[in-house]
C-alpha positions as CSV (number, residue, x, y, z in Angstrom):
1,M,8.4,-4.0,-5.7
2,V,5.7,-4.8,-7.8
3,F,4.5,-5.5,-11.8
4,V,0.9,-6.2,-13.4
5,E,0.2,-9.7,-14.1
6,G,-2.7,-10.2,-16.6
7,K,-4.4,-12.4,-18.8
8,I,-7.6,-13.1,-21.0
9,L,-10.3,-15.1,-19.4
10,K,-13.2,-15.5,-21.8
11,S,-15.0,-13.1,-24.2
12,R,-18.1,-11.3,-22.8
13,R,-20.1,-12.1,-25.9
14,S,-20.2,-15.7,-24.1
15,Q,-20.1,-15.0,-20.5
16,R,-21.0,-12.6,-18.1
17,P,-17.7,-11.3,-16.6
18,K,-16.8,-12.7,-13.1
19,T,-15.2,-11.0,-10.4
20,T,-11.9,-11.9,-8.9
21,P,-11.5,-11.4,-5.2
22,T,-8.0,-10.1,-5.5
23,A,-8.6,-6.6,-7.5
24,S,-12.0,-4.7,-9.2
25,V,-11.0,-3.7,-12.7
26,S,-14.0,-1.8,-13.0
27,S,-12.2,1.4,-12.8
28,I,-9.8,0.2,-15.6
29,V,-11.2,-1.1,-18.1
30,P,-13.6,0.6,-19.8
31,A,-17.5,-1.8,-19.4
32,N,-18.1,-1.5,-23.4
33,K,-14.5,-3.7,-24.0
34,H,-15.0,-7.2,-25.4
35,E,-12.0,-8.4,-23.4
36,L,-11.9,-8.5,-19.5
37,I,-8.2,-8.2,-17.9
38,N,-7.3,-10.0,-14.5
39,V,-5.3,-8.0,-12.9
40,Q,-3.4,-8.8,-9.7
41,L,-0.4,-7.4,-7.9
42,V,2.1,-9.9,-7.8
43,D,5.6,-9.8,-5.6
44,R,8.2,-9.6,-7.9
45,K,10.2,-11.9,-5.4
46,T,7.8,-14.9,-5.3
47,T,7.2,-15.0,-9.1
48,S,10.8,-14.4,-10.6
49,S,11.7,-18.1,-10.7
50,K,8.2,-19.0,-13.1
51,P,9.4,-20.1,-16.5
52,N,6.4,-18.5,-18.3
53,Q,6.8,-14.8,-16.8
54,D,8.1,-13.3,-20.2
55,S,5.3,-15.4,-22.0
56,Q,3.0,-13.5,-19.6
57,K,3.9,-10.5,-19.9
58,Q,4.0,-10.9,-23.6
59,D,-0.2,-11.7,-23.4
60,I,-0.7,-8.5,-21.9
61,E,0.8,-6.2,-24.0
62,E,-1.1,-7.9,-26.9
63,S,-4.2,-7.8,-25.0
64,V,-3.6,-4.3,-24.5
65,S,-2.7,-3.4,-28.1
66,L,-5.8,-5.0,-29.2
67,S,-7.8,-2.4,-27.3
68,P,-7.6,0.5,-29.1
69,D,-10.0,2.5,-26.6
70,F,-8.0,1.2,-23.3
71,Q,-6.9,4.2,-21.0
72,V,-4.1,3.6,-18.6
73,F,-5.1,4.7,-15.1
74,I,-2.8,6.8,-13.3
75,P,-3.5,6.9,-9.7
76,D,-4.0,10.7,-8.1
77,V,-0.7,11.2,-6.1
78,R,-1.5,14.2,-3.2
79,P,0.9,16.2,-1.5
80,R,1.8,15.4,2.2
81,F,-0.9,16.9,4.5
82,N,0.2,19.7,6.7
83,P,-2.5,20.4,9.3
84,L,-0.4,24.3,9.4
85,E,-2.5,24.8,6.3
86,V,-5.9,24.0,7.7
87,Y,-5.2,26.2,10.7
88,I,-4.2,29.6,8.9
89,C,-7.2,28.8,6.5
90,H,-9.6,28.3,9.7
91,L,-7.9,31.7,11.4
92,R,-8.5,34.1,7.9
93,C,-12.2,32.7,8.2
94,H,-12.4,34.9,10.9
95,L,-10.1,37.9,9.9
96,Y,-11.3,41.0,8.6
97,P,-10.3,40.2,4.8
98,N,-7.1,42.1,3.8
99,G,-6.7,43.6,7.3
100,P,-3.3,43.8,9.1
101,V,-3.0,40.1,10.2
102,D,-4.8,38.6,6.9
103,V,-2.2,40.5,4.3
104,G,0.7,39.0,6.5
105,L,-0.8,35.5,6.3
106,Q,-1.7,36.1,2.3
107,S,2.3,36.7,1.9
108,L,3.1,32.7,3.8
109,K,4.7,30.3,1.4
110,V,4.8,26.8,1.3
111,S,8.3,26.4,2.7
112,D,7.4,28.7,5.6
113,L,4.7,25.9,6.7
114,A,7.6,23.1,6.6
115,V,9.4,24.7,9.4
116,N,9.3,23.9,13.4
117,Y,7.5,26.3,14.9
118,A,8.2,25.1,18.4
119,S,12.1,24.4,17.8
120,G,13.1,28.4,18.3
121,R,15.1,28.8,15.3
122,E,16.3,32.4,14.8
123,D,16.0,32.7,10.9
124,V,12.5,32.0,11.4
125,P,10.7,36.1,10.7
126,I,9.3,36.8,13.9
127,F,5.6,37.4,12.0
128,N,5.7,34.2,10.8
129,Q,6.4,32.5,14.6
130,A,3.5,34.4,15.9
131,A,0.9,34.0,13.1
132,I,1.8,30.1,13.1
133,S,1.0,30.2,16.6
134,F,-2.2,32.5,16.7
135,A,-3.4,30.0,14.0
136,T,-2.4,26.9,15.5
137,L,-4.1,27.9,19.3
138,F,-7.2,29.3,18.0
139,F,-7.8,26.3,16.1
140,G,-6.9,24.2,19.3
141,V,-9.5,26.1,21.2
142,Q,-12.2,26.2,18.9
143,H,-12.1,22.8,18.4
144,H,-10.8,21.3,21.8
145,K,-7.8,19.4,20.9
146,N,-5.3,19.6,23.8
147,R,-2.8,18.1,21.9
148,I,-3.1,21.2,19.1
149,L,-3.0,23.6,21.9
150,T,0.1,22.4,23.4
151,E,2.0,22.5,20.2
152,G,0.3,26.1,19.8
153,Y,1.6,26.7,23.4
154,A,5.3,26.2,22.4
155,M,5.3,28.1,19.5
156,H,3.9,30.9,21.1
157,G,6.6,31.1,23.9
158,V,8.9,30.8,21.5
159,A,7.2,33.5,19.4
160,L,7.1,36.1,23.0
161,R,10.5,35.3,24.1
162,R,11.8,36.7,20.3
163,L,9.4,39.6,20.2
164,N,10.6,40.7,23.7
165,E,14.5,40.5,22.2
166,A,13.8,42.1,19.4
167,L,11.9,44.8,21.1
168,S,15.0,45.5,23.0
169,V,16.9,46.5,19.7
170,P,17.7,49.9,18.9
171,G,15.6,50.9,15.8
172,C,13.0,47.9,15.9
173,H,9.9,50.3,15.6
174,T,11.2,50.5,11.6
175,S,10.0,47.4,11.0
176,D,6.6,46.5,9.9
177,D,7.0,43.0,10.6
178,I,7.5,43.7,14.5
179,L,4.5,46.3,15.0
180,V,2.1,43.3,12.8
181,S,3.6,40.8,15.6
182,V,2.7,42.8,18.1
183,V,-0.5,43.3,16.5
184,V,-1.0,39.2,16.4
185,L,-0.7,38.8,19.8
186,A,-2.8,41.0,20.7
187,M,-6.0,39.6,19.1
188,L,-4.7,36.5,20.5
189,E,-5.4,38.3,23.5
190,L,-9.3,38.5,22.0
191,Y,-9.7,35.1,21.6
192,M,-8.1,33.5,24.4
193,P,-7.2,36.4,26.8
194,S,-4.5,35.7,29.3
195,G,-5.5,38.6,32.1
196,P,-7.9,41.4,32.2
197,R,-6.9,44.3,29.9
198,N,-4.1,42.8,28.6
199,Y,-5.2,43.6,25.1
200,L,-5.8,47.0,25.8
201,Q,-1.9,47.0,27.1
202,H,-0.7,45.5,23.7
203,M,-2.4,48.2,21.7
204,L,-0.8,50.9,23.8
205,G,2.3,49.3,23.5
206,L,1.6,49.3,19.5
207,E,1.2,52.9,20.0
208,R,4.5,54.0,21.1
209,L,6.0,52.3,19.1
210,L,4.6,54.1,16.2
211,E,4.9,57.4,18.4
212,L,9.0,57.0,17.4
213,R,8.4,56.6,14.1
214,D,8.7,59.6,11.6
215,P,5.2,60.2,10.0
216,G,7.2,61.2,6.7
217,S,7.8,58.1,6.1
218,L,4.2,56.8,5.0
219,A,5.1,59.0,2.3
220,H,6.8,56.0,0.7
221,A,5.3,52.8,2.2
222,S,4.1,50.3,0.4
223,Y,0.5,48.6,0.3
224,R,1.3,46.6,3.0
225,T,2.4,49.5,5.5
226,L,-0.5,51.2,4.5
227,E,-3.0,48.4,5.0
228,L,-1.4,48.0,8.3
229,Y,-1.7,51.8,8.9
230,K,-5.2,51.7,8.2
231,G,-6.4,48.9,10.7
232,V,-3.9,49.7,13.5
233,R,-5.7,53.2,13.2
234,H,-9.0,51.5,14.8
235,M,-7.4,49.3,17.0
236,I,-5.6,52.3,18.8
237,L,-8.2,54.7,18.8
238,I,-10.2,52.0,20.3
239,A,-7.6,51.5,23.2
240,S,-7.2,55.2,23.5
241,L,-10.5,56.4,24.1
242,R,-11.5,52.8,26.3
243,N,-8.3,54.1,28.2
244,R,-9.2,58.0,28.4
245,S,-6.2,58.5,27.3
246,P,-5.2,61.0,24.2
247,S,-4.4,59.2,20.7
248,I,-1.1,60.2,18.6
249,F,-3.7,60.2,16.1
250,A,-4.9,63.3,17.3
251,R,-1.1,65.3,16.5
252,P,-1.1,67.2,13.4
253,R,1.5,65.6,11.5
254,W,0.0,62.2,11.7
255,K,-3.5,63.6,10.4
256,A,-1.6,65.1,7.6
257,V,-0.3,61.9,6.5
258,L,-2.9,60.2,6.7
259,R,-4.7,62.5,4.5
260,T,-2.3,62.0,1.9
261,T,-3.4,60.3,-1.7
262,L,-1.3,57.4,-0.7
263,S,-4.5,56.9,1.9
264,L,-6.7,53.9,1.8
265,E,-9.7,55.8,3.7
266,T,-12.2,58.1,1.7
267,P,-12.0,61.8,2.7
268,E,-15.3,61.1,4.5
269,E,-13.9,58.1,6.7
270,Q,-10.6,60.4,7.5
271,D,-12.8,63.3,9.1
272,L,-14.7,61.1,11.2
273,H,-11.7,59.7,12.5
274,D,-9.9,62.9,13.3
275,V,-13.1,63.6,15.0
276,L,-12.6,60.8,17.2
277,A,-8.7,61.2,18.2
278,D,-9.7,64.7,19.3
279,C,-12.2,63.6,21.3
280,S,-9.5,61.1,23.0
281,V,-7.8,64.3,23.8
282,L,-10.6,66.0,25.1
283,I,-12.3,62.7,27.5
284,A,-8.4,63.1,29.2
285,A,-8.5,66.5,29.5
286,S,-12.0,66.8,30.9
287,D,-11.1,64.1,33.2
288,E,-8.2,65.9,34.6
289,V,-10.7,68.9,35.6
290,A,-13.4,66.6,36.4
291,D,-11.0,65.0,39.0
292,S,-9.3,68.3,40.2
293,Q,-10.0,69.6,43.6
294,H,-10.2,73.2,42.8
295,L,-12.7,73.5,40.3
296,Q,-13.6,77.2,40.5
297,T,-10.1,78.5,40.2
298,P,-9.8,80.7,37.2
299,K,-7.6,78.6,35.5
300,K,-9.7,75.5,35.7
301,L,-12.7,77.5,35.0
302,H,-10.9,78.8,32.1
303,R,-9.4,74.8,30.9
304,R,-13.1,73.9,31.1
305,A,-14.7,76.5,29.0
306,E,-11.7,75.8,26.6
307,I,-12.8,72.0,26.7
308,E,-16.3,72.9,26.0
309,R,-15.5,75.4,23.4
310,K,-13.6,72.6,21.2
311,A,-16.4,70.0,22.0
312,S,-18.6,72.3,20.6
313,G,-16.7,72.7,17.2
314,L,-16.5,69.1,16.9
315,L,-20.4,69.0,17.3
316,E,-19.9,71.7,14.2
317,V,-17.7,69.4,12.4
318,L,-20.1,66.2,12.6
319,S,-23.1,68.2,11.9
320,S,-21.6,69.8,8.3
321,W,-20.2,66.2,8.1
322,K,-23.9,64.7,8.0
323,D,-25.4,67.6,5.9
324,R,-22.7,66.4,3.1
325,W,-22.8,62.6,3.1
326,D,-26.9,63.0,3.4
327,S,-26.4,65.0,0.1
328,A,-25.2,61.7,-1.8
329,E,-27.7,59.6,-3.5
330,S,-25.3,56.6,-2.8
331,N,-25.7,57.3,0.8
332,H,-29.5,57.3,0.9
333,Y,-30.9,55.2,3.6
334,G,-34.9,54.5,4.7
335,E,-36.8,52.9,7.5
336,E,-39.0,50.1,8.1
337,D,-40.7,48.1,10.9
338,D,-38.8,45.0,12.5
339,A,-41.0,42.5,12.7
340,M,-39.0,40.1,14.7
341,A,-38.8,42.9,17.4
342,I,-42.4,44.0,17.7
343,S,-43.0,40.0,18.0
344,A,-40.3,39.8,20.2
345,D,-41.5,43.4,22.6
346,A,-38.7,45.1,22.0
347,P,-38.7,48.8,23.3
348,T,-40.3,51.4,20.9
349,G,-37.2,52.6,19.8
350,L,-35.9,49.7,18.6
351,C,-39.2,48.6,16.5
352,T,-38.0,49.7,13.6
353,L,-34.9,49.5,11.7
354,Y,-32.8,51.6,8.9
355,R,-32.4,49.7,5.6
356,F,-29.1,50.9,3.9
357,T,-28.3,50.8,0.4
358,T,-24.9,48.9,0.6
359,D,-23.2,47.7,4.2
360,S,-20.2,50.4,3.7
361,V,-23.3,53.3,3.9
362,G,-24.6,51.2,7.1
363,R,-21.2,51.3,8.4
364,M,-20.2,55.0,8.1
365,F,-23.6,55.9,9.6
366,M,-22.6,54.2,12.9
367,L,-19.5,55.7,12.8
368,Y,-20.9,59.1,12.8
369,N,-23.1,57.9,15.7
370,T,-20.1,56.6,17.3
371,G,-18.2,60.2,17.0
372,L,-21.6,61.5,18.6
373,I,-21.5,59.2,21.7
374,Y,-18.1,60.5,22.7
375,V,-18.2,64.2,21.7
376,H,-21.3,63.8,24.2
377,Q,-19.7,61.9,26.9
378,I,-17.1,65.3,27.0
379,Y,-19.6,67.5,28.5
380,A,-21.5,64.5,30.6
381,T,-17.9,64.0,32.0
382,L,-17.7,68.2,32.6
383,A,-21.0,68.1,34.4
384,T,-22.4,70.6,31.3
385,S,-22.5,74.3,32.1
386,E,-24.1,76.5,30.2
387,L,-22.5,76.4,27.2
388,A,-23.1,72.8,26.6
389,F,-26.3,73.7,26.5
390,S,-26.2,75.9,23.8
391,D,-28.0,75.3,20.6
392,V,-24.8,73.7,18.6
393,A,-24.7,71.4,21.4
394,T,-28.0,70.1,21.4
395,S,-29.0,70.3,18.0
396,H,-28.0,66.7,17.0
397,S,-30.0,65.5,20.3
398,C,-32.8,63.1,19.5
399,T,-33.9,64.2,23.5
400,S,-33.7,67.7,24.2
401,G,-31.8,69.3,27.3
402,S,-28.9,66.6,28.8
403,P,-25.7,65.0,27.0
404,H,-27.0,61.7,28.2
405,G,-29.8,61.6,26.5
406,A,-28.1,62.8,23.2
407,I,-25.3,59.8,23.9
408,H,-29.0,57.4,24.2
409,A,-30.3,58.6,21.1
410,A,-27.0,58.1,18.9
411,G,-27.0,54.6,20.7
412,I,-30.3,53.9,19.0
413,E,-29.4,54.4,15.6
414,I,-26.4,52.5,16.0
415,A,-28.5,49.3,17.1
416,R,-31.2,50.1,14.4
417,S,-28.3,49.8,12.3
418,M,-27.1,46.2,13.1
419,T,-29.9,44.3,11.3
420,D,-29.1,45.7,8.1
421,Y,-25.6,45.4,8.1
422,L,-25.3,42.0,8.7
423,Q,-28.2,40.9,6.7
424,H,-25.9,42.7,4.0
425,K,-22.9,40.7,5.2
426,R,-24.6,37.3,5.3
427,A,-25.7,38.1,1.4
428,R,-22.2,37.7,0.4
429,G,-21.3,34.9,3.0
430,E,-18.9,36.8,5.2
431,T,-20.7,35.9,8.6
432,D,-17.4,35.4,10.4
433,F,-16.4,38.8,10.8
434,A,-17.3,42.3,10.6
435,S,-15.7,45.8,10.2
436,P,-13.6,47.1,13.3
437,V,-15.3,50.2,12.9
438,V,-18.9,48.5,13.3
439,Q,-16.8,46.2,16.4
440,W,-16.4,49.7,17.8
441,A,-20.0,51.0,17.3
442,V,-21.7,47.9,19.0
443,V,-20.2,48.1,22.2
444,A,-20.3,51.8,22.1
445,A,-24.0,51.9,21.4
446,W,-24.5,49.0,23.8
447,Q,-22.8,51.3,26.3
448,A,-24.5,54.1,25.9
449,L,-27.9,52.2,26.4
450,D,-26.5,51.0,29.7
451,G,-25.9,47.9,28.9
452,S,-28.0,44.9,30.1
453,E,-29.1,47.4,32.7
454,S,-31.7,48.8,30.1
455,R,-34.3,47.2,28.0
456,E,-32.6,48.5,25.1
457,G,-29.0,47.8,26.1
458,E,-30.7,44.1,27.1
459,Y,-32.3,43.6,23.8
460,M,-29.7,44.4,22.0
461,S,-27.5,41.8,23.8
462,R,-30.1,39.1,23.1
463,M,-29.9,40.2,19.1
464,L,-26.0,39.8,18.9
465,N,-26.0,36.7,21.5
466,G,-23.6,34.2,19.9
467,N,-22.2,36.9,17.4
468,G,-18.5,36.9,17.2
469,T,-17.6,40.1,16.6
470,Y,-20.1,41.1,19.8
471,E,-18.4,38.3,21.8
472,I,-14.5,39.4,20.3
473,V,-15.5,43.3,21.1
474,K,-16.8,42.6,24.7
475,A,-13.3,40.8,25.4
476,A,-11.4,44.2,23.5
477,W,-13.2,46.3,25.8
478,N,-12.7,44.6,29.0
479,L,-16.9,44.1,29.4
């Protein structure tokens, strides 16, 4: 135990202060004081026998009382450092704000970070276990810290075991924590894939969990649950279209409940999501027809005509949507030359870019063109008949006569939108994430442009090279 001992040396009026080797007092005594106090830390055990101890303490008290401007220095006591806080903050910088995982991380308490997540405690919420393991592993791999990676894998093993146990319990699908935990582990597959297509398998598993839920239960859902469904719908639609399998969000009850007044999406965005959900059904159906060995049977011909009729209806929906959207003054956009693309000898179609009033306008424009890509893919899969080349089917194509030309044109439109969208995000300091809609559109466009096999696709890859959004979404689509 220590106490402070001091004595008055000399007045500054008569002598400049001397520096003592034991301690500096510049931070304790103001520079304009006439008295200089020499402070030393003294071990109480070694000084308790000094006869003049009391008088020395009295000298200190008197000297302080003679200095009316004297301020007592209170050391800055900081809380104990917790690395989990750093890992979580780092992860949140790379997540979409207020997405399903980010909302969960915001709800963590200080007490949640005082847990040993590698110990397998059963009283810890499963989401906490999954999220902390994700944050730890992500920080470790980003900073090449093997010790942190080892800790993260230990936590991750516990999270997987506990989640598998929870999924075996009847009624587990009603828990939002279970759903978000599946999302967390799926996102970990994006950053640190453990095998091909594992991310897509996680998403299909998540869709099966949602399928067990009653859509009507959303009528009394919390804000967090609504945000969860909004974020999950993007992810499941991406997985369904990538796997060419029907999405549950194409079902009438799911469409209806996601259009309630509680929905966090605009009606315009809901319209486009409904089109894309219907595309997942028609793409799966067109694959079935195309793979059939009896293409000319009356049943197959009728089925083909039915698919083409529904695809034509989706193009009409998109056409009406675009007319309404263009009529709103807030959705105005223009074109200008892209000096960087011109200097880089980019393909002619990419030498001009779009300028939008906000990044939200650009995002909706890209989502619209994503819908065009998938509708025309239905025609391409069916090897198109006379109906597929009707005025309705070709009126939205920038090139005539082929669904592949329409797909390519929509991909160009998305590519011309990316630069302005990213500049809007950078202007707000948001450089580490993009909307899931944009992630989706980027890779859909890249595929529509034949990837690295074409000049347009190769230039788009160079334009986005090093962008975290592009790298992550390529992993999601197993490209």
